N, C-alpha and C positions, 0 to 999 in steps of 0.2 A: 609420361603422361601425354595422351594423345591431344591434338589442337582442339578438337570438338569437345572433349571433356573439360579441358581447361577453360573453354569459352563459356559452358554452361557453368562452371563454379564461378567465373566472374561476374556474368549476368545474374546469378542467383544471390550473390553477394551484394550487388548492387539494389536489387529489388528488395531483398530482406531488409537492407538498411533503410530503404526509402519508405516501404509499406508495412514492414513487419513480417515475420515468418509466417505466422497463421492467416494473414490476410493476402498473402501471395500464392497463387495457385500455380501448380505444374504447368498447366496451359499457358499461363503468362511467361513463365520462363522458357518455354519451349518456343514461343513467338518471338520473344526478344533474342533468342539464341539462333533464330533461323533453322530450327530443327523440329521435327515432329515430337509430338509428347511421347511416343513409343520409343524413339531414339534415347531420349533422357531415361527412360526405364532400363535400357540396355546398360547404362553406366550407374545408374543408382536406383536401388529397390524401393526408395520411399523419399519423402521430403526430410524425414529425421537423417536418413542415410545421408543425402546431399548435405544438409547442414553440417553433419560430422565431417565429411569429405572437406568441406570449406576450412574447418578449424585444422584438419590434418594438411591440407595444401599449406595453408598460411604457417604451420609449424615446420614443414620442410623448408619453406622458402626462408625462414627466419634462420633456421640451423645452418642453411648454405653460407649466409652470410657471416656466421661466426667462425669461418674457415678462410683466412685470408691467404693468397697465393703468396709464395715465397717472395720478400721484397728486402732489399738491403736498407733496412730502417731500424733504429733502436725500439725496444719494446714500447716505449711510451708514445713514440711517433706512429708506430703500427696500429696501436691501440686507438689513436685519434681517427685514422683513417677508416678501421672498422667501425667505429661509432658514427661517423659520418655516413658510411654506406648503408649502415643500419637505419639512421635517421631517414635518409633518402628514400629507402625502400618502404619504410613504414608509412611516409607520406603517400605513397601510391596505394595504400590500403586504408584510405579514410573510411570507405564503406565497411570494411570489416569491422573497425572499432566503433563506429555508428551503430552496427548491427548488434554488438556486444551490450552497448548502453541502452539501446531500445527495448531488447528481450531480456527477460529473465531466464539466461540459458542455462544457468547452473543447476537448475532445478529439472531440466527437460529429461536428461537420461545419465545415468551413472557413468558410463563410458565417456561421454562427452565432457562430463565434470571432470573426470580423471585426466582427460586430454589436456584440458585447460590448466590443471594443476602441473602437469609435466612440461608444458610450454613455459611455464613461470620458472620451475626448477632448473630447466635446461638454460634458461637466461641467467639465473643465478650462479650456476656452476660455470658457464662462459666468463662471466665478470670475475669470479673467484680465481679461476685459472690466469686470466690476464694479470690481476693484481700481484699474484704470486710471481709471475715472470718478471713484473716490473721492479718490485721491492724485495723479493726473496723472503727468507725465512723470517726476518723481523717483523713482517707484516701480519704473520699468521693470526696472533690473538685478536687482530683487529679485522680480519676478512668480512666477518658478516656485517660489522657496521660499514665498511667501505662498500661493500656491494649493495646494501640497502640504500646508501647515499646516492650511489651511481644510479641504481633503478629508479630511484624517486626523481632524481633530477631529469633523466632521459623521458620519463613518463610524463611528468609534469610540463616540461616544454613541449613535448609532442601534443599534449591537450590544447595548449595554446596554438600550436600550428594548425591543428584541426580547425580551429575557431577562426583564425586569420592570419595567414603567413606573414602578412606585412608587418605584424608587430615584433618579428624576431629576425634578426640577421642569421640566417641558417648557414652561411658560409662560416661564421665564426662559432656556431654552436657547440660542435663536437671539441673543439679546443678548448672552449671555456669550460665544459662539463669536466672534461679530464683535468683541467688546471685547478678548479675548485676544489675537486675531491683530493687531488695530489697535495694542495695546501693543508687541507684538514688532516690528513693521514700523517703527512709528515710531522705536523704538531704534535699529533697523538703519540707518535713514536718517539718523537725528541722528549716529551715530557712524560713519557711512560705512563699516559693516562689510562684509567680503568676503563674497558670497553664496555658499552652499553648491553651488548649481546654476547653470549657464551661462544667461544672459538667453535666448539662443535655443534652449534646450533642447527647447521644445514644438514649435517650427517643424520642427527636424531629426527629432524622434519623430514628429510628424505626418505629414512627407513619406515616411518610412520604414515606418510601421505602418498609417496610416489610408488614404493614398492614394498610394501609390508611382506617380505618374503618369509618363507618358513625357516629360513636361515638365521633370522633374526637381524639385529642391527650390526653384528661383526661384519657381515657381507658387506653392506653399505660402508662401513669404515675403512674395510681394506681397500675397496675400489677408491675411497676419496683419498687415502693416503698414497696410492698409486699415482692419481691424477696430480696430486701435489708434487711427488718426487719426479715424475716426467717435466713438470714445468721448471723445475730446478736444475736438470741435467744440462749439460753442455752438449747439446745434439742439435743437427739442422732443424729447422722450423718444421720441414716436410716429414722427417722422422717423429717428431713430437705429436704431429697431428695423426699419423698412422697409429701410433701407441695409443692416443687417446680414443681414437675410432675403435681400437682393439677392445678396449675396456668397456665402451658403449655396446659393443657386439656381445661380450661376456654377460654384461647386465642383462640384455634383453634376452638371450638365449637361456639363461639360468632362470629367467622368470616363467619360461614357457612350461605348460603342463608336462608336455613331453619333450623335454630337453635333448639335445644332440650332444652327449658328452664328448664325443669324438672331436666335433668342432671346437668346444672350448678347450680340449687338451691342445689342440693343434694351435690355437691362438696364444695359449699360455706359454708355449715353448718359445715364442718371440721374446718374452719377458726373462726367460731364464739366462739369457745371454748377456743380461744387463745387471751388473752386480747389485745396484741399488733396489732393483725390483724382483731380484730371483727369490729372495725369502719372502714376499709378499705373495708372489705367484704361488710358491709352495703352499702358504696358508689358505689360498683360495682353493687348490685341489683338496686339502684335508676338509675344509668345511663343506666343499661340494661332494666329497667322497667320491672322487674321479682319480 
């Protein structure tokens, strides 16, 4: 992304959060960005397009934080580090969250609504993968409960941070959040507690709200199983990330109106060489008829 385009996005995010989307003119954004109004229109076709690009930019920033470079730490310690980076980054986007609360954005346009849903589900999937890596198979039935507890704690504390950072010791926040959820999950597993949310809740919701593909929920279920197995495999972190990225590529490509089957086939070949994934890879070929 060019520096000029990024500057416009940040300026627009700030102005939208302070004045509101409708009350902010493209000329004001141009003036604050030190560019001409015409320059803005070379990057964004309209104010709606600019608003959508803000959400897309934020989405990409958050996704980049979900991939931690290889470090020699136990899974739980790595997770604390990721949560800390995530919190620090979101602090830099106070304007973004203020903008969301100020505007009734969900009703503006369908593609923006869908992007917001996708952002939330990416967050859920990231947390689910991490919990599986930390606790293994024994946590599977409690994954939705664990994910929602984590997300609620992170979001709740971030709201307080946006109001007044002095109220919270930010240096201890990530460790505290992970520790609290760790205690709850261990207690649930130890006492074989009945989960509040069905274990397949995310798969069903994902199939319904994120990608209601013509292939049905089977498609999402297979991808979810592949993600879970990857998290359980004894492979280098970098290899796991590459495999998870491959699954995301398959999901995105399969959703296109004119999907490129040869690209999906090429990516699926990577899974054929890994025994626990080969069977699921073949099921995807049969489902997609490739």
